C-alpha positions in Angstrom: -29.8 6.6 152.2 -28.5 9.1 154.6 -31.7 9.0 156.7 -31.0 5.3 157.3 -27.5 5.9 158.4 -28.7 8.8 160.8 -31.0 6.3 162.4 -28.1 3.7 162.6 -25.9 6.2 164.0 -28.5 7.3 166.7 -28.7 3.7 167.9 -25.1 2.6 167.5 -22.8 5.4 168.2 -22.5 7.1 171.6 -24.2 10.5 172.4 -21.5 12.9 173.6 -23.9 15.6 174.3 -25.6 13.8 177.1 -22.1 13.0 178.6 -21.2 16.7 178.3 -18.0 16.0 176.5 -15.6 18.7 176.5 -14.4 19.0 172.9 -11.0 20.4 174.1 -10.4 17.1 176.0 -11.9 14.8 173.4 -9.8 12.0 171.9 -9.2 11.7 168.1 -11.7 8.9 167.9 -14.3 11.0 169.6 -13.7 13.8 167.3 -14.0 11.3 164.3 -17.4 10.1 165.7 -18.7 13.6 166.0 -17.6 14.6 162.6 -19.1 11.4 161.2 -22.4 12.2 162.9 -22.5 15.7 161.8 -21.7 14.8 158.2 -24.5 12.1 158.0 -27.0 14.4 159.9 -26.4 17.3 157.6 -26.8 15.1 154.4 -30.0 13.5 155.9 -31.6 16.9 156.3 -31.0 18.2 152.8 
């Protein structure tokens, strides 16, 4: 299930690494997206 979510995240959610987002200047929404992607990715790998 998490592998499917990880693929959907990859296609639907923005990639802040390519945009070189500074985490100190990130909005709450951007931090929430980063946290969600991290959560799903770590669950998909285990």
